[in-house]
N, C-alpha and C positions, 0 to 999 in steps of 0.2 A: 581849331577846337570848336565844336558846336556849342551854342549858348545853352541848349537844353538837351538832356538825355532822357531815355525812357527806361524805367525800372519796373520789371514784372515781379509781382509778389506771389507767394505760394497759392493764394486763393484765386489767382488768375487776373486780378486787377493790375492796372498799370499806372504808375505815377510818373508824371513829367516834372522833372526837377532840373535846376541849373547844374551844369557840369561842375564837379568839385564837391557836390553834396556828399556827405558821409552816410554810411548805414545807420549811424547813431542819430543823425538828423532825421532820417526817414522814420526811425523808431519813435522819436519824440513827436513827429507829426501824427503818428498813429495813437500814441498814448504814453503817459509818463510811466505807467507800470511796465510796459514793454521796454521802454528806454532803460529803465533801471535794471531789468532782468537780462537784457541782451549782453552776452559775453563775447561773442564772436559772430562774424557774418560769413555767408557762403555766396559767392558770385560765380555763376557759370561753372559750378563744381569745385571752385577753389576757396579755401578758408582764408579770410583776411581779417585784419583789425577792424573793429566797428568804427574807428576814427579815420580809416583810410579814405581819401577822396575817390569818388566814382567818376571816371572820365568818359565812359561810353555806355551805350545801351547794354543792359545786363539783366539776368535773373538775379533775384536777391532773396535769401532766406536768413532770418535772424535766429541764431541759436541761443538757447537759454539752458538752465540747469536740467532741462528735460531731455537734452540731446547728448548721446554718448560722445559725439565728436567734440562737443564743447568741453567734456570732461578731460579729454586728451590735452586740449589747449590749456585748461585750468591747471592741470598737473605740470605742464611745461612751465607755466608761469610760477608755479610753486617752487620748481627747481631754481628759477631765477631769484625768487625770494630767499631761498636758502643761500645762494651765492652772495646776495647782498648782505645777509646776516654774517656770513663768514668774513667778508671784507671789513665789516664794522668791528668785529671782535678780533680777527687775526689778519690785519692788513698786509702782512708779508706773504700771504698765500697767493699762488698763481693758479689761474683757472683753466680747466679743460672744457668739457661740455656737459650739458644737463638735459637729457631728453626725458619725455614721459615714457612710462612702461605700461605693461598690461594692467598692473595693480598699483601704480604710483609713479615714482620718478627717482632719478639719482643725479648727482653732480660729482664730477671728478676734480680733485684738487691736488696740486703739488705743494708740499710743505715739509720741511725737514723734521719738524716735531710731529709725532703721531697725535691724531685726535683721540680723545678718550670719551667714555660714556658720559662723564661729567660735562665735557664740551658739548655733547649733543643736547643736554638739558639747557645749557646756556644759549645754544644756537636756536633752540625751539622758542625760548623766551624772547630772544631778539627778533625772531620771525614774527611772533605775535605783536610785538611793539611796532614793527614796520607795517604789518597788515593794518593795524589800528590807525596808522598815519595816512592811510589811503593814498599811497604814492602812485602816480600814473606810470604805466608802462609806455614810455614815450619813445617813438621811433624817429631816428634821425639818419641822414645819409651823409657819408663822408667820402671824399675822394679816396680811392684805394691806397695811394701812397701815404696820405695823411693818416689814415686808419692804421696802416702797418707801422708807421713811425711811432704813433702813440703807444701801441701795444708793445713794440720793441723797447721803447724807453722805459716801460714799466716791467720789462722782463717776462711778459706773458708769451712765452715761446709757443704755447699750444694754440693761442688765438692767432698768432702770426701764421702758423702752419695751416690752420683752417682757411684763413683769408687767401693765402697763396695757392691752396689746393682747389678751392671752390669758387674763386672769382677770377675775372679777366683783368688784365692791366688797365684797360680803359673804362671800366665800369665803377660806379659808386657802390660802396658797401653799406649794408643795412646794420645799424647799431641800435640796440634797445637800451634805454637808460632807466634805471630804477633807483632813484636817489643818487647815491655816490657810485653805484655799480653800473658799469658800461659793459655790454656784451655784444660781440659779433654774432648776429642771429637773424635768420630770415623770417622768424615769427610764424604765425601770428601769436598775439598775446591777448589776454583779457584786459579790460580798460585800466584797472588799478589794483593795488595790493588789497584794498579794502573788500574786494569781492571774495577773497580767500577766507573761508569761514572755519574749515576743519582740516587739520593736517597733523601728522605725527612723524618724527624722525625715528628710523627703525634700527639701523646698524651701520657699521663701518666695515668696508672690505678693501682688499688690495686689488689693484688693476694696473697692468703695465701700459705705459703710453703707447698707443697704436697697437696694443695687443702683443708687443714684441718684448720678450723678457730681457733683451739687451738694452732696452730703453729705461728711463727713470720709472720707478714705481710710484704710482699715484694712490691717493686715498679716495675711495668712492663712498660717499654718504648716501644711503638709501632712505627714502621716505615714502609716505603715501598721503594722498589728499582726496577729500570728498566734498561734495557741495554742502553737506550739513553733518552735524555731529551724530545724528541718527544713523546715517549711512556709514560713517566712520566706525561707530560702535558695532554695527552689524558686520563690518569687515573683520574686526578683531575677533568677534565671536566665531566667524567663519574660519579664521586662522587657527583658533583653538580647536575647532572640530577637525581641521586638517591635521594638526599636531597629534590629536588623540588617535588618528587613523594612520599615523606614520608607519609604513610597512617595515621599516628597519627596527622600530621599537616592538611592534607586534610580532615580527618574525623572530625576535629574540625571546619574547615572552612565551610564544607557542613552540619554540624550538624548531623552526621551519628551515632556516638557512643561516649561513654565516659567511663572512669574508675574513680570511685569515691573513694577518699582516705578514707572517713569515713566508706565505706562499705568493703574495703579491696583491696589489690593489685591483679591483674590478674583476676578480675571479671568484665565482660563486661556488660554495660548498653546500650541496643540498643534503639536509639532515633527513632521517627516516620519514618524519611526518610531511616535510615539504616534498620529498621525493615521491611519496604515494600520491600526493595531489598532482604533481607533474606527470606521473604515469597515467593518471585518470584523464588529464588534459590531452596528453599525446595519444592515448588509446582512442579517445573520441575523434581526434583529428585524423588519425590514420584510417579508422573505420569509415569516416565521412569521405575521405579522399577515394577510397576504394569504391564506395557506393556511387560516387560521382564520376567514375570512369578514369581515375588516375592510376598510374603504375608507381609503386614505391621503389625508390632507388637509394643507394648509399655511395658516397664519394669520399676520397681521401681528404685528410685534414691539411696536408702539405702537397704542393705540386710545383713543378719546375717553373722557374722565373720566366722562361720563354713563353709559357702559356699565358701569363698575365700581361706580357707584352702584346701578344696576339689579340687578347680580349680588350686591350685599351686601359685596363685597370692600372698597369704600371705607370702610365702617363697621366691619366685623369684622376686616379684614386690613390696613387702611391703614398701620399702623405698620411693616409689613414691605415696603411698596411705596416706590418712588422718588417724589420730589416731582413734582407735575404740571408739564408743559411747556406754556407758553402759545404757541400758534401762531396763524396769522392767522384761523382760523375757530372755534377752540374750544381748551379745555385737553385735553391728552393725557397718558396715563400709560404707562410701560413695563409690559408684561404680566408679572405674577407667576405666572399660570396660563394654560393653554390653553383651559379649559372654555368661557368666554363666546364665544370664536371658533367653537368647534365647535357651540355652540347656535345661533349665527346662521346657520351653514351648514344645520343641520337645519331651521331656521325658514324658510329661503329658498324652499322648495317645499312644497306640501301633502303630507301623509303619510296613508296608509291603514294599517289594522291589518295588511294584507298586506305592507306595506313593513318592518314591525318584526320583529325588532330591527334597528336601524340602528347600525352600529359604525364610529366614526371614530377613526383613529389618526394621531398626528403625533409626530415627533421634533422638538419645538419648543423654541426658545431662550426662556428666561424669565429675569426679573431680580428679585431680592429684596434688600432692604436688610438686610445683616448688619452688626452692629457690629464694629469693627476687632478687638476682642479675642476674637471668637468664631470667626474664620476659621481654617482649618487645611488647607493644601494643596489637594488635590482634594476633600476630604471635606466642607468647609463653604465655599461660594463665593458670590459675588454674581451671577454670570451662569452659567447652566448649561443643558444640554439635557435636557428631560424626555421620556421615552418615554410620552407621555400617550395615553390612549384614553378615549372616552366612548361609552357604550352607551345608546341610547334604546329602551325596550321597554315592553310592557304589564305590569301588575302580575302577571299569570299567568306571564310569562316570566322574571321577575327572578331567581328562585332558580336556574334553569338557567344563566343568564348569570353569576351569581356563582360557581357551581361551575366553569364553564368558565374564568373568570378565575383561580381558585385553581389549576386544573390547568395553566394557562399559566404561572403563577408558578413552580410546581414544575418545569416543563420548562425555564424559564430557568435556575434554580439548578443542576439536574443537568447541563444542557448545558455550563455554564461551570465545572463541577467542584466544586460544593457539594452534598454529599449529606446534610447535616443542617440542619434549620431548626426554628424555634419560631414559634408563631402566637399573636398577641394580638388580642383583640376589644375595641376601644375604644368605649365607650358614653358617653352624656351623663350629667351629674349634674343631676337635676331641681332640686336646691337652688340651682344656679347657672345658672338658665334664661336669665338676661340675656346670657350668652355664646353662646347658641345661637339658632337660628331654627327655627320649625316648631311644630306642635301635639304635645302629649304622645302622642296616639294614633298620629301619624305616626312618632314615634321608636320606640314599641313595635313597630309593624309592621316598621320597618326593622331593628331589632335582632333581632327574632325571625326575619326572613328570612335574615340573615347566620348566625345560630346554626344554622338548619335546613340551610343550604348546607354549613357545616363538619361538621355531623352526618352528612350524606349521604356526605361524603368520609372520615368516620371520623377526622378530624384533631383531636387534643386541643388545647385553647387555654386561655389565661389571659384572663379578663375584667378590663378596667381601666376603672373609672368615671371620667368627667371628662376623658378624653383624646380624645374624638371631635372631628372637624372641626366647625366651626360649623353646617354644613349637613347633617350626617348621621353615623351610626356608620361604623366602618371596620374592616377586617381588615388587620393588619400581619404580613407574613411576614419574620421575621428569620433570616438565614442564619448558620451557624456556620462560622468559617474554620478553617484548619489549626491555629491556636493556641487554638482553643476560644472565640474572641471572637464576641459577637453583633453583627450589623450590621443596622440598619434600612434596608431598600431597597424591597422590593415592598409595595404597598398596594392594597387594593380597597375603595372607598368607596361607600356607598349615599347617594343624594341625591334627596330629595323636594322640596327647597327651590327649586333653580334652575328646574326645569320650571314651577313656579308663578310665580316672579318674572318669567320671560320669556313666560308664558302659552303654553307649548308645547301643541300639539294633535296628535291623529291621529283619523281617522274610524274608528269602531269597526264591528264587524260589524252592529250595530244601526242604522247610519247616523247615529248621534249623535257629537258631538265629545267626546273624552276626553283627559285629561292623561297623558302617558307618565311613567314613572319613569326614573331615570337612574343609571348606574354610572360612577364614575371609577376608572380603574386605571392605575398606573404600575408596571412590573415591574423595570426597572433602577433605578427611583427617579429617578436622574439618571445620565446617561452618565458624567459626571465622577466622581461618588461611586463608582459601580460599578467604574469603571476603577481608582480608587485602592485599592479593596478587592481587586481582581484582582492588582494589583501586590504588595500585602502578602501575600496568600494564597499566591502562587507565588514570592514573593521575586524577581520579575522574570524567572524561568525559565518563561515562558508555554508552554502546550501548543502543539504544532506548528501547529495550525490558526490560532492567534492570534498567533504570534511574528512580529514585524515583519520580521526576516530569518530565514527558515526554514533556509537552507543556506548555509554559507560554503565557498568553494572556494579551495584553496591549491595552486598548482603548485609543485613542488619547485625548479624553476629556470626561467630565461627560455625555454628550449627547450620547456618543457611548457605554456607559456601558450596556444599555439594549440589544443591539445587541451582545455585548461581552458575556453576560450571556447566550443568546440563543446558541452561538457557543460553550461555555463551556459545556452546557447540551448535545448538539449533540455529542461532543467528549466523554464525560463521559458515555453517553448511549452506545457508541461503545466500552467501556471498557478501555478507555485511562485515564492516570493520569494527571490531568490538574490543573493549578493554575492560578487564575485571579487576577491581580493587579489593583484594582479599586480605589487606593488611589489618593488623590488630589495632585499628584506629576507630574513633567515634564516627558514626554514620554521617553526621552533619559535616564533619571535616572532609570526608571523602566526597560528599556531594559538592561541597564548596570547591574542591580541587578540580573536579570535572567541569564545574561552572566557569571557573577562571580559565580553563582550557577551551572554553566555548564549544563544548561537545553538544551536539543537537539534542540528544535524548539521554537521560539518566534513568536507569531502571533500578528501583529499590525493591528488595524482596525479603520477606520474613515468613513466619509460620503460615499466615493467611494465604499469601501468594503461592507458597510451595504446595499447600493443600489443594489449591484450586487451579494449578498450572497457569498462574497469572503473573503479571508484573505491575508494580505501581510506577506510573509514568510521570516523570518530570520533564517538561519540554522547554527548551531554551527560549527565553523571552516570555513564557507563559506561566511557568511554575508547575505546581502539583496538579495533575489532571486526574488523579485517582487510579484505581486498580482496574485492569482490563485483561481478558484472556490473552495468553502469549500469541496464539494464532491470529487473533484480531490485530494485535500490535504489529506483528510481522507483515500482515497484509497491508496495513497502513503505510509502513515505511517502504515497502516494495513499490507501491504506487507513487510515492513521493520521489523515489529514485528514478523510476521509469519515466516520469514526466519532467524531471529535472527542475522542479519548481524552486524558487528562491526562498520562499517562506515555509514555515513548518505548520 
């Protein structure tokens, strides 16, 4: 071991220090404020405890509460703090694991007695006490056999499983000690419990051990943690905003859709107002597909099981499909995808290179088996409509087609009012090749093709290994909504597998038979999910062109109903969706009803308006804008609809 090592800091400077020096030692040499603020260190790209000895030359970055990566470690340490509190108050509890999550952390526990909300309050108080004691997160190493014996003697069957699963017989295992609490954990962790300043336990949920319903049911306690109370308070304010925009609540308030228990979970009933929005969405999509050179097709909802065996779905995707149905001539399965149907249409007639690219688009209903605990309103369902398209082209055409698909995806997002998005490129993991089909050279060709297409558009992306579809890599376009949340909707996928499985051909310029390549793309993702996101993004106050009722009409009294009927007809003849409230109710009550239904414009009319062929306009979010000629108002709304603007 060398006497000294060289540590390179982010500013480019290099410190020569004795081997065994810790990141915390280096922080102290720079300044006491940095040493106090340092939560975790990063060496050559790996996160480590600030107290871990450095044994060789390395880059070093000290992470503080300004670094998102430090927040992940902070939350993981908060999960350990929760587990320590549980053992203090409920020592009979057996421990699972406690990772950080996108918005906090959880820990799984096995205990015969259910935790209660009152227990959460006690646990939170105990966590605060342990935080104030500033207990170190001390790392120790045990021989594997000794560690296993210790956890077995205490009945911690889950810890034993993790050790047996993730360590080798001859290696030492990493144990973190927090007071009385010992955990098998690779870390890293923040220096001590005293660094945890702001946290909150949220709720209790059930979770089966290893996700298998045959195993014991665990109790999962969720919590969240932030570096300070200001960020914690902002988080809960954000959650309140999310709650106020819940598409399930707004969908019921505005009578847009429902899920009927007698019919089954995850199956959507579109009510008249929701259905008219859906029609508007689908009409726009079909018109755009035609404008961009697609042909519209329709394929059956059920197809023979043999077809899904040929496509590979039976083997690679069977767990997500509904069970086969035995009919008189064969077994059939509900389709989870539209692609095999489009392939059969392509294969039905011979194709020449002059015919390519062939682009088939379908708003097709598909059915996928989702477990009951995973469904969520419109966002996770069992039956949905996918705006699917499949492009069959030559290898030379593939990059242009992918670029066109990405441009189409951008157009969908901006048209529906989403101006920010992030892109991920999902690739295969060669080490897990059994989960994919195709040759390594095909995968490299496909991945490089997608990278090149994104490069041509100048779109930054994050590459994620192991997240590709079984038949090829994909580009996922994730929109950012008004609350800053990411939603996975649009996807563009490269497929070299299905053309081979179905022996697709085209006659090349050389007169020989060649195999086309194929692109899958869905831009709404599913109509249901996209609609759910739209509801939450706009909080039900849809842009004028999408609103189910665009204009509400309120006559001041019965004698003004005749003029109101004429105004309604004029607007309807212009293609607008109009609702007239001619009930014998007070004017303000009618206006309030339209306002609660988030109708963009409410037109009030009395003697003055009838005499002048005018309307008194109340605009959503702006209030009374006064009286204007009916022709002027009509021109205004026609421009707003034509331009599809989000604001009135």
